N, C-alpha and C positions, 0 to 999 in steps of 0.2 A: 559649681564653684562654691566650697566650704562658707561656713557660718563663721566670724569671728570668735574667739573665745568669748568666756562671760568677762574678766576684768578687762581687756579691751573696749567693751561695749559700755562698762562702766567708766571710765576712763573717757570715752568721749565726750557722755552725758557730763559728768564734775566740769571738762573743758568748756561746755556750753553754759554752765549754771556760773560760771567764774567771769564768764565775758559777758553775761547780761549786767553779773553784779558790778562789775568795773563802769562797764555804760552808763549804767543808772544813776551813780555816783560821781561821776563826770559833770554830768546832766544838771544833779541838784547843786553841785560847785559851781556852776556857771550861773544856776539862778542865783545863789548867795553873794558872788561879786557883784551880779547888777543890783541887786537891790542896796547893799552897800554905799555903792558908786552912786544909786539915785539919793539917798539920805544927803551924802555930799554934797554934790551939784544942788541939791534944794537949796543949800544954806549961801551959795555964791552964785546961783544964776535963776534970771526972775522966770516965773510961772509959767507963761507963755514958751519959753524955749525948751524948758523943761518936760512939758508935753511933749513936744514934735520929738524931744530927744529918747522921749519913753517909749512910745510908738516905733519907734524904727529899730529899739535896740529889742522889743518883744516882738516884732515881725521876723528881725534875724534870727533870734533864738528859736522860733516857732518851723522858719525853712530849715536851721540847723539841724531840728528834732525830727520832721517829715523826711528830711535826705538821708540823715545817719539810721530811721529806722526802715526805708523802703530799701537801703543796699542792704542792711543787715539783713533783711528779710529775703533778700535775691541771693544771696549769698549761702543763707543757711539753705534754701530750695534747692542751688545748685549742690550745694555739700550734699547733702539727702539726698540727689538724683546719683551721683557719683558713688554713693557709698551703699545704694538699695543692690540688695542681690540681685540681679537678670535673669539668671539660671542656677538651677539647685539640680544638684546631680540623688538621685533616689537610689539607695544601694541596694534596696530588695523590694521583693512585692509587695510586703505592707506597707511600707513606703510611697510605692506605685498608688496603691490604694488609696493610701491616705491624701496624698497632693491630688487626685482627680476627685474625692470626695471636696477638700474644699475648694477647687475650681469649681465646681456643680453648685457650693454653697455661693460664693463670688457673682456666679451669673445670676443665679436666681436674686442677688440682693443687688446686683450693680441695675442701673437704669435703665443701660445702654446696652446689656446686653440681647441680641437678636434671633441667634440661633444657636442649637448646642449640635457639638456631632460626636459620633463614640462608636469604635470599632474593637472586633472580640475575631480576629482574624485567625488567630491560634488556639482554638477551642480543642481541647484534648479528649479522650472520652469522658465527660464531665464527671468529676467523682462527685456523685449526688450528695448534697448537705454538708459538707466541707468547708466553712468558711473561717473566717479569721475576723477578728473586732474589725479592722481596716475595712475590709471588703462589705461587712456589716454595716457600717457608716456610709460607704460609698454608695450602698445600694437603695439606702434611706432618703438618701439627699436626691438622686433619681427618682425614685416612684415618688417623692412630694414634687417634682417638677414636672413629673409627666400626670400627674392627677389632677396638677394646678392648670397644667393647659395653656399657659402666657407663652411659653419660649418653645419654639418646633427644636425638635430633639429628633434626629435619624441615628440611627443605630446598624451597622453592619456586622453580619455572624459569618463565619465561614464554619462550616459543620461537616463533622467528620463521619457521621453514621445516622439512624435513625432513633436510636436511644439519645442522642445530643436534640434533636429535632423535637420531640416528647418533653426532655426536660424543660427544653426552650418554653415550649406552647404553655407548659403548666407555670412556669414564671410569669412574667411581666405582661406577654399579650394576653394570655388567659385567663389575669385579675382584671385586667382593665376592661379588657370585653365582658367581663360580667359587672364591673361596677359601672359599664358607660363612660369609663372616663378615657384617658391618652387621646383626646382629640388632635393635638399639634403631634403626634408620636407616629413614628413612621420605622419601618425592620424591614429589611432586604437580606434574604440568607445565600449562601452559594454553597455549591457540593463541590466545592474545587480542591481539598485536601491541599497540599503544600504548593499548589500552583497560583497560589495569593502572595503577596506581599506579608509578609510578616512584622512589619513594625505597628503596633495599635497606637490609635490618637483618641485624647479626648481633648475637643477644642469647644472655646466660646467664644465669640464674635465679640470683640473690643475689650477683651479680658485677658485670655492668655492660651496656655497647649500644656496638654502633659504627653510625651512620647514615649511607650513603654517598649522594651527592647526584650527577644528569647535571651535565653542564655544556650549558645546550641552545646554547648558541652556537659551540663544537665539536664539537657531537653526541656527545663521550665519555661513554662508561660507567664510573659511580662516579669523576669525576674529582677530586671533595672528600668530604671528611667531617669528622664531631664524632664525638669519643671520650668518652663520660661514663663514670664509674665512681661508677655511683650502682644498688643494685639497684631501687629506686622507679621510675626513668625505664626502668630494662630493663624493667618490668611493663607500661608503658606501650606499649612495642614488642611486647610479647608482645597484646596487645590487638590492636594493629595487624595482625599477624601471624593472629591467630586470625581475624581476618574475612576474610583471604585463604584462608586455608586451608577454611572452611567452603563458599566457593563451589562449587556442583555443578557449575560448568563445567569443574574442574578434573580431571584422572587422573590417580587414583593408581598411578602405575608402578612403583616398589619399596616393599616393603610389610616390613621384619623381617627381610630376606636373601633375600625373593620377588621376582623381577622378575616382573612382572604383565604376560605376553603379551599378554593380550586389551584390558588399558589402554593399551601400547603401542601396537596396532594400530588402537585407536579415534582417538588421538592422532594416530596418522600420517593415519589419513584425514581428521582435523579439519585438520592442517597442508595438506594436500592439497587441500583447500575442501568436503570432502564436507559436514562437518557444518553448515557453515554452510547447505546448500541444507536444510534442516530440510523443507520443504515441495517437494513436486515434483508436478506435473501430467505426468498420463498421458494422452495423446491419442489411444491408437488399443488395440485389443484386445490385441495383442501385448506393446506394454509392461505393459499393464495385469497381465495374466495370468503374464509374466516376473516382474515385481516380487510379484505374489502366490504364485507359486512361494519363490522369496529369501526373503520373509517364513518362509515355514511351516519351511523347512531348518532354519533358525537358531533356532527358538522352542521350547522347552520346554511353556509354556502358550499354548493356541490358542484364540482364541472367535471365533466365525461368528455373525453375524444374518443368515440368507437368509430373512427373511419376507416378499420380494417376490413380485411374479406370477413363475410358471413361463414361460420363454422357450424359443425355439427352440433346438437345441443350435450350440454354437460350436467351429469346429478349434481353438481355444487353449483350450478349455473343459474338455477332456478332459483333455489331457495334466497340468493342473493339478491335475485329481481324483485322478488314478492318482500323482501325486509325494505329493498328500496322506497317501492310504492307504498305499503304501510306508511313508512317515515315520513313521505309527502303528505299523507292523508292525517297523520297525527298532531303534525305542527303544521299551519298554515305559515309560521315565520320561515320556515325551510325555502330556499331557493335552488332549482336544478337547472343547470345549463347541461344539453347532452345534445353533442355534436355526431352525427350519426353516418353511414356509410350511403352509398348508393345500391349496393349489392344487398336489396335488400331480400330475405325468402320468406315463408310463410310466420314463422314465427317471431322475424323480427319484425313484420307489418303487424302481426297481433298486439305485438309488448307496445310499440311505438304507439299504435289506439289507444291501450293502457292510459301508456303516460300521458296522453293526450289530454284524458279526462282529470288530471289532477290542474288544477289554474296556478299552482307556483311551480311550474314547469312550462320550461322553454326548448323547443326543439328545432334544427336547422341541417341541413344535410348537405354532405360532399360531393359537388358532382365528381365521381369518380373513383378507380380503384386502387388502394393503396396498401404495401403490406408495412403495415405502424403498429407501432406498438400502443395498446390502450392505456390513458392515462385515468385517475380518480384524485382529484384534487380534491383536499377535506379543507377544514379549517385549519390543524395544524400538522396534516400529513399529506404526502403524495406518494400515490403506489403506480408503479410503472407496470403493466403484466405484458412479457414477450409472449410472441406467436409461436407453436410448433409447426413445423414441415410434416406432413403433405397437407394437412387437412385444417389448418392455420389455428389449432384450438389454443387457449390461453392456459399455460399449465405451469409457467413460471413468473415471478417476479420477484419487483426490487420496494420495498416500503423505506422510506426519508422520512424521519419523523423531526420535523424542526418547522416552527412557525413562519420566521423570515421565509426560509424556501419555498412553504405552503403559497406564502405573498405572492412570491416571486414569479411560481409557477400560475396561479390564477390569474396576474396583472399579464401575462404572456396569452391565457388564453382569451379573454377579455378583448383585451386590446389589439391582439392578432387574429387568432383565429376566427375569433366569433366575430370581427367585424370585417371579416376577408368579401367584399361584394360578392365572388363568386357563387358564396354557398347559398344554397335554397330554404328560404322560410318555411318552415312547416306548422311552427307554434308559437304563439307567443305568450306573455307573462299574464295572468288574469282570463285569459282565452279558453272554452273548454273543445275540444274536439280538436282535428287536426283542419288545415285551410282545405279549401275545396279541390279536390286535383293536386294538392302538394305532392305527394307520392308519386304521383305518373309524372308529374314534372321532373321530380329528384331522378326516376330512373331512364325517364328520355334525355337528360341533361349527361347521365351517366354515360348515353351510347353517343354522344357529343352531337346528338341532335334534338329538336325538341319541335312538338306539332302542336299549335292549337289551333280548333276550328270555331269558328263564329257561327256554331250550328243553331242559336236562339236571335240572332242579330240584336246582341243586348251588348255589343262592345267588349268580347271577350278577347278578340286580339288585341284589338288597342290596348286593354288592361294589363296583357302578359307584355306588350313589349314596352310600356310604360315601367313595371317592375324590374324588367332586363337593361334599360336605362338606368334605373333607379339604382340599381345594383351593382352593376359594373365600369360604369363610367366616372374616372377620379377627375380631380383638380385640370392635370396635365395631359388628360385622353381627348381624343377626337371624335366628333360624330359628323359622318361624311355621310348625307340623304340624297340618294338617286329618285326622284320621283316623276314617272313616266305621265304623257298625255297623248292621248289620239289626235285631240285638238278640233275634233269635230263634235259638237253641241249633239246630245242625242232628242229624239222627239220628245215632248212633254208628256205623252201616255205610257214612256217607258222609263219615267223616273220613279225609283223606287224610295218609298217613305222609309224616314229613318227614326226609330224609335227616339225616346226620351234620355235613354240610358245608353243607349248606342253613341248620343251628342256627345253626352256628358263623361264618359269615358275618352271619347276622344279628344274632346277639350283638354282633359286632364293628362291625355298623354303630350300635345302640344306645350303644356305649363311647365311639363316636365322637361321638356327639352331647353326652354328656356332660363328655369330654373339652373340647368348646369351650366349654361353661362355664367348667371352669375356666379356661381362656384367655381370658377376658372376652367372649366372644360372649353374647348374650340368648337362649334358648331357651324358646318359648313353644308349649305343646300343648291342641287341644282335640279330645275327641272328642267324637263327632256322633252320635245316636243318632236313628232316622226314628222311634222312637215314645217318646213323653214316658215311661213307664217306665224306659227303658234307662238301664242304671247301669253304672258303672266297677266290675264284680265278679266272678265265675266264674259261666260261665255267658253272659255277654255278650262277655267278651273275654278272650283265653287267658291262660294263666297266664307268660307272657314279659312280655306287655305287662305284667301287673300287677305285676312286678318290675321293668319300667324305670321303671312310676309310681311306686311307693315310693322308686326312687333319687333321681326329680324330686325328691318331698317333703322327704327328706332334703338334697339338695342346698338345696333351697331354707329348711331351717332354718337355715343358715352366714350370719350376717350379711354377711360382703359379697358372698355370691350371691345375697340376698337379692330384690334386685329385678332380676337376672338371669334369673328360671326361673319359670315359672306355669303352671298347671293347672288345665282350666277344661272345663266339658260344657257343651255346647249341643245343638240340635235341628237337624237335618238337613233344611234346607229344598228344596234342590236333587238331583235324581238327579246328585250329582257323585262321583266315585273321590276316594279319599286324594291329598294332594296336601302336599309341602313347598315353601313359598316362603321363598328368600334376595333379600330386596327391593334392588331394583337391580341384582341379578347374575344368577338362573336361578329356574326352578322345576323340581320333579322330580313330575310326574304319574305314580299307580301306574296298571299294568295285572293287575287283577286283579275278582274276585267276591266285592264282600263279603257273603259269608252267614253269619250267625252269626257266634261268638267267635273262627274260625280261619282266617279271609281268607289266602290263600297270597299272596305278591308273586309274578304273574306273569311281569312287565315292568315297565320303567319309562319314561316319555318325559321326556327333558330340553330344556328351554328355554333356551337363553340370549338375554342381552343384549348388542347392542345391537338384532338381528334380531329380536328377540318383545318388546320393552320394554311393549307396550301387554298382551299375554296377563299376563305376570309381575306388571305393576301391577293388573291386572283380579283375579285370584285375591288378591292382596293386600288389595283392598276386598272380596272375599267373607268372607277370613278375619276382618278386622275388624269387619264387620257381624255376625257370626255372634259375636264375643266379647262386643259391647255387649251381648245378651241373654244371654249365656251365666252360671252360676255357678260359684264356685269349687270347686274340690275340696282337701278339707281332710284326708282320709285314704284309705287303699285297702287292702281294696276298701270301696266304700260299702256302707254296712249299710242307709240309711234308705232310702226310697223316695222321690223327688223329691216335691214338693207340685205339686197340681194346680193 
C-alpha cells in the first residue's frame, strides 16, 4: 500500500487543528453563559438556593467536558488505526534493507520484543565488499543487537559454495567469536542450493515482519518485498522459519558465542560434495579396509558384527586390526562391542585374546555359523562388508555416511543383536582377559552340544546351568525340570562332603529358577521316584531340595504367580538322568549317579536348538507324559505315603 500524498497529509492535520479550535471555543462559550446566568440569578434568588444551583451547574459542565474529551480521544484513536498503513510495498533491494534496518531498530527499542529471526536463503556467489548505504545500516543495527545480547537472534543461511562459507565466517560469527560476544545469537547453514524456499524473512516478535522476494527474471536476490507492522503476521513468519530451522540437514555453525568447528568442517565437506555422496561403493580390499580404519579412528562408540565364517588372512586386514587395538588403548573413552563367530581359527583366537586385554572392549560369541555380512558401525557411518566365495574373504563393501542411519544401526545392534540370550559372553567392559572357558563354550555351542564337568567339585556344572537359564529363558518361556531319585538313602559313610563353593553355586542356581518365575517365565518341576513309596521328604531328597520346593509352593500361593509354577510327584519309568528342558531352545541333561537323597551334580550336557531340536522335543514329550499321571504336591515335606 502506497503512502498518501503530502498535501493530503497536510489537509488531514489542518482538519484536526480546526476541530480542536472549535471544540475549545464552544466550551468557553458555555462557561461564559453560566457566569452571566450566575450574576443575574444572584439578584433574584436567595444565597442558599444559588449555591445548590451553582454546584449542579458545574458538575454538569465537568461531566460534559469529560464525555466530550473521551469520545473525541476514542474517535481519534480509531481514526489513527484506520489511517495507519499496515503493509508497505518495498520496490527495490535498497527499500528492503532500509525496512529491515528499521525493523531491527524498533525491536531493539521495543520493551516487548522477545526474539528476532533472519534468513538468507538465496545467497549468490557473494560479491565481496559490494554494499549499499541501506545494507550498511542494516548490518550496523544487526551487530548492535548481537553485541548487546539482550534479544535472542537466529539466522539461517543457504550457501552455494565454500567461498560463500569463508566470507560468512569472516563476517559476523568470526568477529563475534573474537570479541566473545553474540551470547544470544545462533546461525544454522544449509548447502541445499535451489532446494530451499526462497522467501526471506526478517521478523521480530511483538513488532512486525519484512518479507523479501527474489526477481526470477533478473535473477536478483531480495529484489522487492513487503513490510507488515502486525505482530500476528510476524507469528506466521516464525512458523515458516521454525520449519526450516528444524530441518536436520542444517549445520549449527554458531551457537551463543561459540563457533562450532566440527559443524563448520561438516558443512565445508557438504559444500565440496562429500555429504551428497551418502552411499559409497567400495570395490576392492584396499578401499574397504582403509575406509574401516577411517571409521574406527573418528568414532567413540564402535559396534562390530563379525559372525561370518573365518577366512584366510589378508594383507589389508592386519593393519586395520592393529589400528583398532591402538585406538582402544589411546582413548579409554572409546567403547567397543564386538560380536564374533563361533568359527574360530588360531588367528581369530589370538586377536580375541588381544582385544580382551582392553578394558573398554566387550565381546560376545554367536553359537553358530552363518554367511552374514560383516558390519562396522561408527558414530556417523555404517560400513557393510560383503564376503566372496569360496574363501569368504571380505573384498567389497558399502559405506553409508549418515549420522541418523548410524544411530539406527547402533540401536539395532545393542537392543537386538547384543541382547540375544543365546549369545555366549566372552568378556565384559572393565574386565581384563577372556572369561574362563568362554571360547571353549562358544565352540561347543556351535556344535550344538556343550559339556561341562565339575572336576574340582566347585560347582562348575551348577554355575554353567545357571548361566544357560539366565541367557535363554525369557518372560514367556517354560522351564521343565525332571529330577530322579532312587528313594533308598545311602549309608552315612558313603555320603560325600560338599565344599562351600559347591553349595553356593547350587543355591545360586535355585535362586535363578525362582527369579525367572518373578520375571514371568513358567517353572514346573517333577520329582520322579523309582519306587511307589518314594516321597518328597527327608531321607528321600536333601534338605537343600526340600527348601527349594518350599519356596516353589510359597510362590505358587501368590495370585499373580499361581499359573506360572507347579510341583508334582511322578514315577520314573525309564532309566533317565535328571534333565531340564527349555522348549524350543535347549535341554540340560545332568551327569550324576542318582543314588539316594543326595546325588551330586558331576557335570551337565547342554543341547542347543536348532542342531538338536529333535532331542529337545523328545525330552519335552517324556516330561509331559510323566506329568499326565503325576500327582500334585501340596506340602513339603510330604507326610503321608502315596496311595497304592
